[in-house]
VEXTISE-833385 format. One line per 2 residues: for each residue x, z, y of N, C-alpha, C. Coordinates in pm, whole numbers. Layout:
% residues N
X Z Y X Z Y X Z Y | ...
***
This chain:
% residues 475
-3405 550 -2750 -3335 479 -2702 -3382 385 -2599 | -3392 385 -2440 -3342 297 -2375 -3437 148 -2356
-3538 40 -2363 -3512 -94 -2341 -3447 -94 -2242 | -3364 -202 -2287 -3237 -318 -2141 -3252 -402 -2065
-3439 -433 -2096 -3454 -617 -2025 -3448 -576 -1873 | -3503 -648 -1854 -3458 -681 -1660 -3602 -669 -1613
-3706 -644 -1649 -3799 -633 -1589 -3833 -477 -1607 | -3783 -399 -1666 -3780 -227 -1653 -3692 -223 -1553
-3543 -244 -1578 -3432 -203 -1497 -3509 -216 -1320 | -3526 -308 -1315 -3603 -366 -1181 -3702 -214 -1122
-3782 -197 -1223 -3886 -118 -1165 -3862 27 -1165 | -3775 27 -1341 -3718 136 -1218 -3615 153 -1091
-3579 91 -1079 -3465 65 -987 -3566 36 -842 | -3630 10 -857 -3705 -16 -678 -3819 147 -709
-3809 227 -850 -3829 402 -806 -3743 495 -686 | -3626 417 -708 -3473 497 -639 -3508 474 -479
-3490 602 -437 -3457 568 -276 -3409 571 -295 | -3408 462 -135 -3271 417 -75 -3279 440 65
-3326 595 73 -3249 613 244 -3192 669 287 | -3131 697 195 -3044 730 235 -2871 657 310
-2917 537 253 -2803 437 314 -2847 437 476 | -2951 511 588 -2954 456 714 -2892 592 764
-2812 683 679 -2664 743 708 -2525 759 583 | -2439 844 672 -2342 882 578 -2324 1034 572
-2325 1096 423 -2313 1232 372 -2195 1276 477 | -2101 1320 527 -2077 1382 615 -2091 1343 818
-2181 1307 821 -2279 1327 1029 -2377 1389 898 | -2490 1473 1004 -2551 1548 968 -2661 1490 1070
-2762 1500 1058 -2929 1430 1169 -2903 1475 1300 | -2794 1573 1343 -2781 1615 1447 -2639 1562 1515
-2621 1427 1409 -2461 1370 1428 -2338 1431 1460 | -2334 1606 1408 -2222 1635 1401 -2173 1616 1276
-2100 1715 1269 -1945 1685 1161 -2035 1807 1032 | -2055 1687 908 -2106 1766 845 -1988 1777 772
-1904 1933 723 -1825 1941 653 -1856 1955 410 | -1792 1792 384 -1774 1808 294 -1778 2019 219
-1754 2026 98 -1724 2145 51 -1744 2128 -127 | -1677 2037 -136 -1700 1915 -332 -1640 2104 -384
-1714 2118 -576 -1720 2200 -656 -1570 2114 -730 | -1449 2234 -704 -1368 2180 -856 -1363 2101 -976
-1318 1995 -948 -1348 1930 -1048 -1248 1968 -1196 | -1340 1947 -1314 -1237 1935 -1430 -1360 1854 -1552
-1197 1778 -1619 -1289 1731 -1715 -1169 1607 -1757 | -1173 1557 -1902 -1053 1453 -1921 -1008 1333 -1791
-1105 1281 -1776 -1080 1191 -1594 -951 1271 -1535 | -1005 1322 -1553 -994 1418 -1423 -779 1478 -1432
-768 1508 -1587 -667 1595 -1600 -606 1456 -1635 | -600 1264 -1654 -573 1208 -1647 -499 1134 -1448
-596 1153 -1350 -564 1211 -1221 -468 1208 -1196 | -439 1374 -1249 -377 1468 -1241 -250 1402 -1251
-250 1385 -1404 -137 1339 -1422 -61 1248 -1377 | -149 1052 -1375 -126 1015 -1250 -15 1039 -1120
-127 1152 -1054 -105 1158 -904 41 1260 -919 | 103 1320 -1030 214 1366 -1050 352 1336 -1025
349 1134 -1134 417 1071 -1140 395 1024 -1004 | 339 994 -928 376 983 -792 374 1038 -718
393 1157 -698 430 1275 -629 580 1231 -689 | 596 1289 -766 745 1285 -825 841 1158 -738
763 1054 -790 856 921 -694 888 922 -625 | 763 962 -523 745 1033 -366 845 1062 -297
833 1243 -416 1004 1261 -358 1107 1269 -391 | 1129 1134 -508 1227 1170 -523 1312 1043 -508
1191 965 -458 1313 808 -389 1421 804 -348 | 1381 842 -185 1510 876 -118 1654 898 -104
1632 1050 -244 1789 1108 -294 1861 971 -393 | 1787 864 -454 1839 778 -542 1924 690 -388
2032 686 -428 2100 568 -405 2171 469 -506 | 2213 387 -426 2268 219 -515 2426 199 -491
2521 211 -448 2580 135 -346 2645 253 -219 | 2596 375 -234 2577 414 -127 2485 429 -54
2377 415 -73 2270 352 -24 2163 395 -110 | 2021 405 43 1921 434 -100 1815 299 -116
1768 350 -282 1735 200 -344 1649 172 -208 | 1556 284 -97 1426 186 -100 1429 232 61
1484 177 155 1432 223 340 1346 105 464 | 1293 99 495 1273 26 587 1337 85 682
1373 46 754 1460 45 892 1415 -49 989 | 1272 -1 1127 1222 -84 1131 1351 -91 1238
1387 2 1336 1508 -26 1476 1613 -60 1480 | 1688 -21 1344 1805 -143 1368 1803 -252 1249
1683 -274 1252 1583 -421 1130 1656 -407 1002 | 1673 -303 916 1792 -315 808 1647 -264 695
1676 -408 593 1488 -309 502 1578 -316 335 | 1569 -221 244 1599 -219 99 1516 -171 68
1472 -272 -77 1375 -232 -125 1503 -249 -323 | 1392 -158 -343 1492 -166 -503 1654 -187 -473
1694 -158 -402 1856 -132 -414 1943 -253 -344 | 1844 -448 -343 1848 -566 -269 1850 -559 -76
1919 -587 -24 1947 -546 158 1800 -618 150 | 1779 -647 298 1656 -807 362 1646 -724 507
1684 -891 572 1696 -858 713 1569 -916 802 | 1584 -954 909 1540 -1008 996 1465 -1172 919
1540 -1207 943 1609 -1394 887 1477 -1364 713 | 1429 -1246 656 1444 -1250 531 1233 -1249 543
1147 -1254 668 1063 -1194 710 942 -1264 671 | 966 -1419 583 906 -1547 567 863 -1433 395
961 -1414 339 994 -1295 217 891 -1213 194 | 865 -1093 322 749 -979 316 641 -1045 375
625 -1155 420 463 -1196 449 445 -1279 348 | 522 -1350 249 455 -1363 108 413 -1196 -18
540 -1199 54 500 -1016 -58 394 -929 15 | 333 -974 110 215 -885 190 51 -947 150
93 -1060 112 -21 -1211 73 -34 -1145 -19 | 80 -1153 -106 51 -1084 -259 5 -1011 -301
-9 -895 -269 -49 -777 -246 -201 -753 -154 | -244 -852 -97 -360 -860 -36 -444 -934 -85
-411 -1012 -223 -497 -1115 -267 -450 -997 -463 | -375 -961 -433 -394 -839 -595 -506 -786 -552
-473 -720 -477 -589 -586 -386 -740 -607 -440 | -740 -769 -398 -914 -817 -426 -867 -855 -559
-857 -898 -608 -899 -930 -730 -880 -769 -823 | -884 -668 -789 -805 -562 -829 -984 -554 -836
-1066 -578 -722 -1191 -500 -672 -1242 -564 -749 | -1267 -694 -721 -1351 -768 -730 -1358 -718 -936
-1279 -671 -944 -1268 -631 -1159 -1294 -510 -1124 | -1239 -434 -1107 -1265 -279 -1121 -1349 -204 -974
-1370 -276 -922 -1473 -202 -769 -1289 -104 -665 | -1344 -17 -635 -1248 82 -527 -1192 219 -672
-1143 183 -738 -1037 213 -875 -968 322 -803 | -888 189 -673 -760 215 -682 -764 301 -520
-858 317 -504 -877 472 -430 -851 577 -437 | -890 573 -591 -918 664 -652 -881 765 -720
-746 619 -715 -606 647 -842 -535 674 -766 | -512 548 -685 -340 525 -695 -300 511 -476
-417 534 -367 -438 594 -258 -334 699 -213 | -263 631 -96 -212 770 -82 -274 928 -52
-344 857 92 -470 971 89 -578 1046 38 | -623 966 -100 -661 1062 -200 -553 1123 -275
-475 1050 -306 -393 1130 -341 -343 1294 -295 | -223 1327 -205 -282 1409 -78 -376 1453 -91
-472 1391 -36 -562 1488 -11 -658 1596 -125 | -694 1540 -281 -730 1530 -368 -652 1591 -440
-475 1580 -426 -387 1668 -547 -305 1751 -426 | -382 1751 -356 -265 1838 -306 -282 1966 -274
-349 1916 -129 -391 1950 -15 -529 2048 -81 | -596 1987 -137 -737 2003 -205 -707 2147 -339
-539 2141 -392 -590 2208 -466 -556 2348 -404 | -465 2301 -279 -366 2448 -213 -552 2552 -148
-610 2395 -104 -705 2477 -108 -819 2540 -166 | -785 2530 -299 -877 2675 -394 -826 2722 -444
-669 2720 -436 -633 2847 -452 -574 2968 -316 | -621 2889 -249 -628 2995 -60 -807 3061 -96
-846 2990 -61 -1055 2983 -6 -1102 3083 -170 | -1073 2921 -266 -1186 2896 -391 -1246 2844 -381
-1335 2854 -527 -1442 2745 -516 -1581 2721 -418 | -1635 2639 -413 -1719 2543 -394 -1777 2654 -286
-1876 2777 -326 -1963 2871 -319 -1844 2957 -233 | -1671 2943 -269 -1617 3064 -162 -1587 2952 -25
-1582 2891 -19 -1522 2826 83 -1667 2827 204 | -1812 2809 145 -1864 2801 182 -1904 2975 272
-1905 3035 228 -1918 3223 244 -1854 3236 363 | -1686 3185 351 -1664 3226 469 -1649 3081 543
-1717 2985 494 -1735 2914 636 -1873 2975 685 | -1927 3033 681 -2095 3099 713 -2052 3251 754
-1972 3284 786 -1914 3412 790 -1881 3442 915 | -1954 3526 990 -1886 3577 1111 -1688 3614 1106
-1694 3561 1232 -1494 3568 1259 -1449 3777 1235 | -1404 3780 1114 -1340 3902 1162 -1203 3874 1060
-1131 3980 1002 -996 3991 1043 -928 3947 888 | -1075 3917 782 -1032 3880 656 -1043 3720 649
-1150 3672 811 -1145 3516 826 -998 3496 900 | -1011 3552 958 -903 3504 1080 -789 3490 941
-698 3639 865 -607 3628 734 -640 3443 653 | -764 3435 615 -796 3300 546 -718 3219 585
-792 3209 697 -773 3048 826 -629 3083 884 | -569 3128 917 -426 3158 922 -285 3069 816
-401 3131 676 -239 3122 612 -256 2964 558 | -398 2988 551 -480 2759 540 -347 2662 698
-373 2721 769 -344 2669 911 -170 2663 867 | -144 2695 859 20 2719 851 67 2725 708
-23 2701 656 7 2641 509 26 2486 503 | -67 2437 564 -153 2280 580 31 2214 686
56 2312 734 112 2226 881 247 2180 892 | 300 2344 777 452 2321 674 417 2248 636
365 2220 519 405 2084 431 282 1975 461 | 297 1969 561 229 1790 637 426 1763 754
453 1893 785 570 1850 853 653 1821 749 | 733 1895 585 753 1808 516 765 1658 481
598 1638 475 612 1492 429 634 1458 492 | 630 1446 679 663 1405 783 794 1389 786
852 1468 725 1056 1404 694 1082 1306 553 | 989 1352 512 1021 1249 361 994 1084 408
851 1079 450 771 975 580 944 871 657 | 1045 1011 705 1103 931 812 1240 931 700
1260 930 615 1381 963 458 1345 755 459 | 1199 776 461 1193 594 425 1241 515 517
1246 553 662 1276 460 721 1401 491 811 | 1477 601 780 1628 575 831 1701 635 747
1651 666 625 1717 709 491 1781 879 496 | 1799 938 361 1720 1051 350 1862 1110 381
2006 1088 432 2136 1150 443 2129 1142 637 | 2006 1033 696 2073 1102 835 1892 1180 906
1875 1223 803 1763 1329 836 1889 1445 783 | 1928 1472 689 1990 1586 700 2046 1601 833
2159 1490 836 2216 1482 964 2163 1555 1074 | 2055 1565 1090 1978 1570 1226 1960 1754 1163
1935 1746 1065 1933 1843 1064 1985 1943 1070 | 2122 1923 1011 2228 2008 1043 2274 2025 1177
2288 1904 1189 2270 1917 1369 2208 1976 1525 | 2097 2023 1444 1977 2047 1484 1906 1988 1609
1782 2091 1697 1708 2018 1685 1749 2014 1843 | 1810 2039 1927 1865 1993 2072 1961 1875 2024
2012 1803 1971 2148 1693 1910 2034 1556 1952 | 1864 1636 1841 1762 1526 1851 1640 1517 1851
1623 1625 2046 1495 1706 2007 1405 1499 2073 | 1369 1451 2120 1314 1295 2148 1276 1301 1908
1386 1281 1888 1322 1251 1709 1217 1388 1666 | 1225 1404 1692 1192 1612 1636 1033 1611 1699
1027 1524 1888 846 1618 1915 832 1484 1806 | 844 1342 1794 802 1204 1776 785 1330 1599
844 1394 1556 779 1398 1369 669 1540 1399 | 684 1623 1457 613 1701 1530 462 1634 1559
433 1559 1675 353 1496 1625 249 1383 1560 | 418 1332 1435 294 1290 1321 241 1398 1228
330 1514 1191 313 1498 1148 208 1614 1190 | 118 1711 1330 9 1773 1397 -109 1658 1341
-43 1548 1348 -207 1402 1311 -198 1401 1141 | -72 1432 1044 -73 1442 915 -160 1526 843
-150 1695 959 -248 1765 939 -374 1768 1021 | -359 1717 1069 -568 1699 1117 -652 1633 1045
-530 1528 943 -650 1413 812 -690 1520 729 | -598 1641 740 -582 1653 601 -655 1796 588
-648 1886 696 -738 2015 705 -885 1925 736 | -907 1840 828 -1016 1831 921 -1148 1726 888
-1031 1608 923 -1063 1501 899 -1112 1423 787 | -994 1441 659 -1028 1461 574 -1103 1291 480
-1220 1272 435 -1265 1231 348 -1321 1107 443 | -1310 1125 602 -1302 1046 699 -1278 876 747
-1160 895 687 -1046 797 679 -1148 692 549 | -1147 767 406 -1174 685 381 -1324 638 384
-1393 697 441 -1557 638 457 -1609 541 614 | -1491 599 755 -1529 595 893 -1371 453 924
-1224 469 900 -1117 419 898 -1130 346 797 | -1072 354 688 -1023 261 579 -1111 152 592
-1133 -20 604 -1208 -108 577 -1274 -158 428 | -1145 -50 322 -1188 -122 223 -1282 -109 164
-1392 -18 224 -1500 40 130 -1597 -77 191 | -1576 -162 331 -1640 -210 364 -1628 -333 306
-1480 -355 297 -1447 -498 210 -1490 -525 47 | -1515 -436 -36 -1589 -364 -171 -1737 -457 -140
-1790 -409 4 -1930 -462 -69 -1905 -627 -41 | -1854 -716 64 -1814 -834 78 -1831 -902 -129
-1661 -820 -140 -1582 -836 -273 -1721 -828 -476 | -1769 -736 -451 -1789 -647 -572 -1913 -767 -621
-1933 -776 -727 -2025 -864 -806 -2161 -790 -961 | -2228 -864 -1034 -2292 -768 -1073 -2218 -787 -1170
-2103 -850 -1189 -1995 -793 -1342 -1890 -697 -1303 | -1918 -703 -1159 -1723 -587 -1138 -1707 -477 -1218
-1756 -410 -1240 -1693 -276 -1329 -1653 -121 -1241 | -1768 -92 -1189 -1746 70 -1049 -1813 159 -1120
-1771 294 -1062 -1785 415 -1123 -1962 356 -1102 | -2037 380 -1206 -2160 342 -1220 -2308 430 -1280
-2384 427 -1200 -2537 541 -1292 -2614 452 -1392 | -2597 475 -1473 -2684 427 -1574 -2868 454 -1587
-2890 431 -1465 -3085 446 -1440 -3166 366 -1545 | -3167 335 -1624 -3183 209 -1754 -3250 330 -1815
-3091 427 -1831 -3167 551 -1931 -3183 640 -1877 | -3141 694 -1786 -3166 805 -1669 -3301 868 -1558
-3349 725 -1544 -3398 707 -1510 -3616 701 -1593 | -3723 804 -1525 -3702 973 -1382 -3656 1075 -1477
-3552 1083 -1367 -3540 1201 -1427 -3624 1374 -1409 | -3547 1431 -1463 -3652 1545 -1431 -3599 1663 -1577
-3641 1769 -1523 -3561 1885 -1564 -3603 1924 -1657 | -3514 2030 -1737 -3545 2054 -1898 -3661 2160 -1918
-3780 2141 -2012 -3850 2288 -1993 -3873 2303 -2114 | -3821 2447 -2146 -3798 2516 -2248 -3965 2480 -2318
-4095 2485 -2341 -4143 2451 -2383 -4123 2333 -2492 | -4151 2215 -2404 -4177 2058 -2426 -4137 1979 -2329
-4059 1911 -2390 -3969 1787 -2289 -4045 1643 -2290 | -4118 1622 -2154 -4167 1508 -2198 -4035 1342 -2259
-4133 1254 -2342 -4055 1140 -2335 -4053 1077 -2281 | -4081 996 -2200 -4147 969 -2006 -4025 975 -1938
-3905 1062 -1963 -3874 1142 -1854 -3687 1076 -1977 | -3565 1052 -1833 -3508 991 -1854 -3352 1068 -1940
-3285 1111 -2020 -3134 1111 -1965 -3120 1245 -1894 | -3120 1186 -1733 -3114 1294 -1643 -3147 1403 -1656
-3159 1480 -1586 -3142 1636 -1557 -3176 1680 -1453 | -3164 1570 -1371 -3128 1581 -1226 -3071 1743 -1220
-2952 1786 -1197 -2839 1931 -1157 -2807 1834 -1094 | -2770 1782 -1045 -2733 1732 -869 -2557 1802 -946
-2510 1785 -1044 -2382 1790 -1049 -2305 1785 -998 | -2306 1584 -1065 -2199 1460 -1018 -2276 1469 -868
-2302 1482 -756 -2322 1548 -630 -2199 1592 -600 | -2267 1800 -595 -2185 1850 -634 -1957 1877 -623
-1949 1745 -686 -1807 1740 -724 -1747 1618 -635 | -1824 1564 -579 -1825 1445 -502 -1766 1526 -398
-1624 1411 -387 -1512 1451 -274 -1603 1406 -95 | -1657 1258 -158 -1722 1195 9 -1837 1242 -36
-1965 1348 -69 -2095 1338 -31 -2135 1324 -79 | -2181 1226 -209 -2273 1087 -166 -2297 1223 -323
-2451 1086 -350 -2538 1030 -512 -2549 936 -582 | -2426 992 -659 -2447 783 -732 -2569 759 -729
-2613 826 -807 -2732 799 -920 -2806 714 -753 | -2766 744 -623 -2888 646 -560 -2798 526 -551
-2626 477 -653 -2592 336 -646 -2491 293 -620 | -2420 239 -592 -2314 179 -581 -2314 194 -367
-2202 282 -356 -2234 311 -219 -2023 269 -171 | -2026 270 -28 -1906 199 53 -1816 300 72
-1851 473 35 -1844 600 46 -1719 638 -59 | -1781 560 -244 -1717 577 -324 -1625 530 -359
-1488 638 -402 -1366 579 -394 -1367 558 -559 | -1446 610 -649 -1339 548 -780 -1361 676 -834
-1285 811 -802 -1284 894 -791 -1266 938 -1011 | -1442 992 -1060 -1442 920 -1101 -1506 1092 -1134
-1476 1180 -1056 -1496 1310 -1066 -1655 1379 -1122 | -1756 1233 -1046 -1873 1212 -1135 -1927 1232 -1272
-1842 1226 -1328 -1831 1139 -1489 -1791 1255 -1532 | -1699 1331 -1546 -1657 1464 -1610 -1774 1530 -1584
-1815 1594 -1394 -1924 1686 -1424 -2042 1632 -1532 | -2078 1518 -1544 -2230 1458 -1608 -2201 1425 -1763
-2106 1445 -1780 -2037 1449 -1925 -2047 1591 -1968 | -2003 1669 -1892 -1961 1799 -1907 -2127 1838 -1924
-2260 1842 -1875 -2367 1875 -1865 -2429 1771 -1977 | -2432 1662 -2030 -2489 1614 -2074 -2426 1671 -2273
-2317 1720 -2268 -2294 1760 -2381 -2339 1915 -2391 | -2373 2013 -2328 -2445 2159 -2292 -2539 2077 -2430
-2640 2041 -2262 -2785 1893 -2363 -2837 1855 -2452 | -2692 1848 -2519 -2655 1797 -2634 -2740 1638 -2620
-2733 1600 -2546 -2787 1469 -2540 -2634 1328 -2536 | -2606 1219 -2560 -2497 1130 -2541 -2430 1124 -2376
-2312 1098 -2369 -2219 1146 -2273 -2200 957 -2212 | -2213 960 -2134 -2168 849 -2045 -2273 809 -1936
-2369 873 -1893 -2444 851 -1859 -2378 784 -1749 | -2336 821 -1707 -2215 801 -1566 -2104 744 -1589
-2087 645 -1600 -1927 591 -1643 -1842 467 -1579 | -1778 456 -1610 -1726 251 -1573 -1809 209 -1611
-1913 87 -1509 -1958 -5 -1590 -2010 -119 -1458 | -2066 -189 -1521 -2085 -360 -1385 -2307 -326 -1477
-2289 -367 -1324 -2522 -380 -1338 -2512 -464 -1414 | -2472 -547 -1462 -2556 -606 -1526 -2463 -568 -1669
-2356 -488 -1721 -2354 -392 -1853 -2506 -264 -1840 | -2527 -214 -1725 -2658 -135 -1713 -2745 -218 -1735
-2774 -339 -1732 -2906 -341 -1676 -2946 -390 -1802 | -2810 -492 -1887 -2829 -534 -1989 -2718 -582 -2051
-2694 -465 -2109 -2602 -448 -2169 -2501 -532 -2213 | -2492 -585 -2156 -2356 -753 -2196 -2229 -622 -2113
-2149 -745 -2253 -2022 -647 -2141 -1958 -759 -2035 | -1839 -642 -2015 -1769 -748 -1878 -1657 -881 -1927
-1712 -981 -1869 -1688 -1111 -1836 -1610 -1164 -1722 | -1480 -1245 -1819 -1458 -1363 -1664 -1551 -1388 -1598
-1513 -1437 -1441 -1596 -1544 -1394 -1570 -1622 -1352 | -1617 -1724 -1251 -1470 -1795 -1159 -1458 -1791 -1056
-1521 -1661 -1009 -1460 -1575 -874 -1353 -1534 -947 | -1311 -1364 -1066 -1187 -1402 -1138 -1067 -1504 -1111
-1123 -1614 -1216 -1043 -1745 -1187 -945 -1759 -1144 | -1029 -1797 -1015 -996 -1857 -939 -881 -1763 -799
-941 -1652 -812 -808 -1540 -765 -682 -1529 -853 | -725 -1511 -994 -564 -1474 -1090 -484 -1656 -1013
-567 -1756 -1040 -444 -1855 -1007 -384 -1824 -925 | -458 -1794 -761 -387 -1817 -671 -315 -1693 -678
-330 -1580 -682 -201 -1492 -737 -107 -1562 -842 | -105 -1570 -918 -22 -1618 -1057 91 -1758 -934
-45 -1795 -887 75 -1911 -831 183 -1813 -706 | 123 -1752 -614 188 -1607 -502 327 -1566 -589
302 -1510 -663 359 -1433 -774 498 -1506 -825 | 477 -1633 -823 534 -1734 -892 687 -1793 -767
571 -1843 -706 626 -1849 -504 776 -1693 -487 | 648 -1581 -540 727 -1497 -442 894 -1428 -569
904 -1494 -701 970 -1504 -750 1059 -1567 -711 | 1052 -1671 -737 1088 -1785 -651 1230 -1704 -584
1194 -1744 -478 1237 -1671 -382 1300 -1610 -332 | 1328 -1404 -415 1402 -1396 -448 1556 -1387 -546
1489 -1528 -602 1562 -1485 -682 1667 -1635 -635 | 1645 -1713 -579 1691 -1804 -488 1756 -1769 -337
1794 -1666 -352 1794 -1561 -179 1960 -1549 -222 | 1970 -1631 -78 2153 -1621 -62 2209 -1424 -38
2317 -1478 -67 2389 -1376 -25 2407 -1316 114 | 2445 -1406 141 2508 -1507 315 2403 -1617 378
2299 -1544 461 2222 -1637 554 2359 -1744 679 | 2294 -1866 652 2392 -1937 754 2322 -2022 808
2303 -1992 967 2244 -2115 991 2394 -2143 1147 | 2325 -2310 1085 2472 -2410 1198 2315 -2498 1371
2428 -2511 1449 2328 -2551 1540 2437 -2580 1693 | 2433 -2727 1716 2484 -2790 1793 2578 -2617 1899
2624 -2634 1995 2561 -2503 2112 2465 -2587 2252 | 2413 -2521 2213 2289 -2620 2348 2402 -2598 2500
2349 -2754 2523 2348 -2760 2646 2528 -2878 2681 | 2579 -2905 2567 2693 -2925 2522 2712 -3091 2511
2801 -3173 2523 2808 -3240 2491 2946 -3332 2402 | 2918 -3432 2377 3040 -3472 2262 3210 -3471 2399
3296 -3509 2346 3433 -3488 2383 3511 -3580 2341 | 3614 -3712 2398 3641 -3769 2317 3820 -3699 2344
3865 -3656 2224 4018 -3649 2221 4114 -3701 2228 | 4220 -3720 2319 4339 -3831 2266 4377 -3853 2161
4390 -3826 2058 4363 -3918 1905 4223 -3957 1933 | 4211 -4034 2018 4048 -4069 2024 3990 -4059 1919
3992 -3952 1800 3864 -3857 1779 3762 -3809 1905 | 3641 -3783 1783 3487 -3745 1820 3536 -3586 1826
3472 -3489 1930 3450 -3387 1926 3342 -3294 1943 | 3264 -3269 1905 3134 -3142 1912 3172 -2997 1872
3142 -2937 1968 3125 -2774 1954 2981 -2682 1912 | 3030 -2604 1822 2897 -2565 1723 2859 -2404 1729
2771 -2422 1690 2775 -2214 1668 2676 -2225 1519 | 2758 -2077 1462 2705 -2054 1364 2681 -1925 1343
2604 -1875 1273 2541 -1729 1295 2511 -1647 1152 | 2561 -1619 1053 2599 -1552 942 2489 -1460 968
2471 -1415 851 2460 -1254 784 2443 -1215 656 | 2531 -1105 680 2543 -1081 504 2524 -929 424
2377 -977 358 2317 -904 231 2368 -848 122 | 2478 -825 178 2558 -733 30 2711 -608 147
2704 -521 40 2720 -423 113 2914 -433 91 | 2982 -532 132 3026 -591 110 3135 -727 170
3252 -696 285 3287 -812 372 3242 -897 304 | 3200 -1055 316 3283 -1185 259 3315 -1269 386
3429 -1309 324 3520 -1404 429 3472 -1556 334 | 3424 -1676 498 3335 -1761 470 3389 -1855 573
3423 -2003 507 3488 -2132 492 3390 -2188 507 | 3439 -2286 598 3368 -2408 616 3429 -2536 614
3375 -2655 533 3477 -2758 522 3376 -2888 555 | 3330 -2990 533 3316 -3104 577 3282 -3134 468
3206 -3263 445 3171 -3271 335 3127 -3530 338 | 3166 -3544 299 3173 -3675 325 3128 -3730 389
3270 -3698 478 3343 -3814 585 3506 -3710 625 | 3519 -3790 614 3721 -3761 744 3666 -3696 840
3749 -3590 846 3710 -3478 973 3769 -3360 970 | 3781 -3283 1083 3852 -3119 1063 3732 -3023 1164
3753 -2900 1075 3684 -2801 1156 3801 -2666 1173 | 3793 -2651 1329 3848 -2549 1386 3779 -2447 1434
3782 -2331 1420 3708 -2260 1438 3740 -2116 1554 | 3780 -2200 1675 3733 -2072 1769 3761 -1930 1765
3896 -1868 1736 3924 -1738 1725 3998 -1745 1611 | 3962 -1606 1532 4026 -1546 1428 3959 -1639 1307
3945 -1618 1169 3898 -1674 1034 3796 -1581 1065 | 3711 -1694 982 3513 -1604 984 3514 -1526 862
3522 -1393 890 3455 -1259 758 3365 -1179 830 | 3240 -1199 702 3161 -1122 799 3121 -983 771
3097 -927 821 3101 -748 736 2951 -722 665 | 2961 -655 568 2911 -647 504 2779 -544 569
2643 -591 567 2548 -554 541 2517 -601 792 | 2612 -700 761 2618 -688 896 2567 -860 941
2603 -918 1070 2579 -1001 1124 2697 -1047 1226 | 2726 -1211 1206 2847 -1279 1257 2815 -1383 1318
2815 -1366 1470 2838 -1482 1559 3002 -1564 1519 | 2973 -1691 1541 3121 -1744 1524 3069 -1920 1595
3237 -1974 1663 3206 -2124 1765 3290 -2139 1703 | 3309 -2301 1679 3405 -2373 1554 3415 -2510 1629
3495 -2581 1651 3476 -2759 1739 3513 -2843 1614 | 3421 -2946 1597 3406 -3020 1466 3482 -3178 1513
3540 -3260 1440 3674 -3337 1558 3636 -3447 1407 | 3549 -3590 1453 3527 -3681 1345 3602 -3784 1420
3672 -3888 1332 3733 -4039 1336 3640 -4074 1407 | 3666 -4236 1554 3508 -4255 1598 3490 -4385 1522
3630 -4411 1472 3567 -4521 1342 3432 -4469 1280 | 3455 -4379 1222 3285 -4288 1106 3161 -4284 1169
3158 -4311 1331 3078 -4275 1365 2968 -4365 1483 | 2885 -4439 1369 2814 -4573 1385 2703 -4516 1506
2665 -4439 1516 2537 -4429 1584 2526 -4312 1674 | 2435 -4315 1784 2412 -4151 1887 2409 -4067 1803
2354 -4057 1720 2305 -3924 1625 2363 -3903 1506 | 2476 -3877 1449 2473 -3930 1343 2522 -3840 1199
2417 -3786 1082 2374 -3651 1033 2509 -3681 875 | 2557 -3510 942 2708 -3488 880 2586 -3352 786
2682 -3359 711 2661 -3216 623 2774 -3156 616 | 2785 -2976 620 2929 -2870 601 2836 -2793 506
2978 -2819 379 2958 -2715 326 3045 -2556 338 | 2910 -2437 297 2962 -2273 367 3053 -2311 195
3165 -2207 238 3196 -2165 93 3217 -2016 121 | 3203 -1973 -37 3211 -1687 -15 3361 -1734 -141
3445 -1672 -128 3562 -1647 -214 3562 -1803 -275 | 3603 -1929 -226 3568 -2048 -315 3481 -2125 -422
3361 -2058 -352 3241 -2068 -467 3143 -2128 -345 | 3157 -2274 -279 2996 -2319 -238 2891 -2256 -267
2863 -2167 -174 2718 -2107 -172 2550 -2144 -51 | 2601 -2305 -23 2529 -2329 64 2622 -2493 171
2501 -2580 135 2527 -2674 210 2428 -2708 305 | 2490 -2743 499 2373 -2766 565 2410 -2872 680
2273 -2954 678 2291 -3053 784 2347 -3079 900 | 2363 -3129 956 2359 -3052 1173 2365 -3217 1150
2367 -3241 1310 2375 -3390 1355 2534 -3368 1476 | 2557 -3509 1432 2690 -3539 1550 2712 -3588 1626
2720 -3569 1757 2644 -3643 1883 2753 -3772 1884 | 2806 -3889 1912 2894 -3996 1961 2855 -4104 2065
2971 -4182 2100 2904 -4245 2189 2803 -4367 2140 | 2768 -4430 2193 2685 -4561 2148 2774 -4699 2130
2713 -4771 2066 2871 -4879 1979 2806 -5008 2047
***
């Protein structure tokens, strides 16, 4: 058993080659694209990731079909400014709730990264799930495992290679087009997508072209660009370099136990060698082409494929598993269990506060949003009976799936509200602009600007009380 004292750990870590940090695995010495061909992973963690991905994909492909009161339960229609989340309708006036929700999500990601590193990328990120659990599996089915894929790439162009490439490109693009249609369903609803399909391409040519461009970009990402999304485009890998500390739990190589590396000899094995037999199994299965034994790297998405590969080798050579595992730096060096620190506590308190504020806003959110303002540029008017009149504009947004009649009444002052035109009825999921005249006795106007409250009633139930300013003559 290796001693886990800091001096020994520092000495072993200093002997590890750090030149890998000067480049990334996806780019060769000439600056050209280095195409990563990982070995097909297998193992307990890979099975768990597969199950989690199946659940994710089932939700993704079935959610657009689920409805509540004739509407999808989830839709983000930016063009029509209509948003439905879990059956609740939101509009532009709820923008602050979206901002708070986004801020809460960002803080959650930060907290999650501080504690568990980049595990979100390997287990929940849509890019990784589609790449590793959909397109990569199809690639293994069409082209074979990594050795067969490498032979196919190095093979000169012939009928066999053309057939393989044609099948792969066709399947990848058609699947990308299907996925693009489902993404569009989240924007305009699945019913609209079905209507577009039935009415045909000529009736919606612009939409079809936009969808084709999106599907082609999607195809390009999963056919060629691949892991470079995680390495080059996504800022999360660089973010984790700022957020991680020695107590963060990441996919880590136990260099105290594993170093120095050495091959197993048939005759005898030196007691000075560590448990790592330098088989490079962890490197062959890595989808971003890194060597996890070099330490935590921005390219690592915590997919755990290297853990399964290493555990299988350790079992074959009759050594303990866990040479590569979820662990923190302090766990590797000192054998310490993960513990809370001030950063985790601070982020947790902020997250709890944000979640509390978000829940409160959602719980106190009104079915009808009402805004009342004095008509711009208008002045008070003195009526023949001596009363003072002001003109107001009311804007109402109905966030429900039924028409709502609205009644306006005064509070704490005698007066009259006369709606210009018909009674106010806000149509379902719609907006209503109304103009009304507020008449108040001159005796009740004590100053130039008098504060007045207007009650808003929905089906004889008061839903809101709004403060307005009433302009009158100076006494």
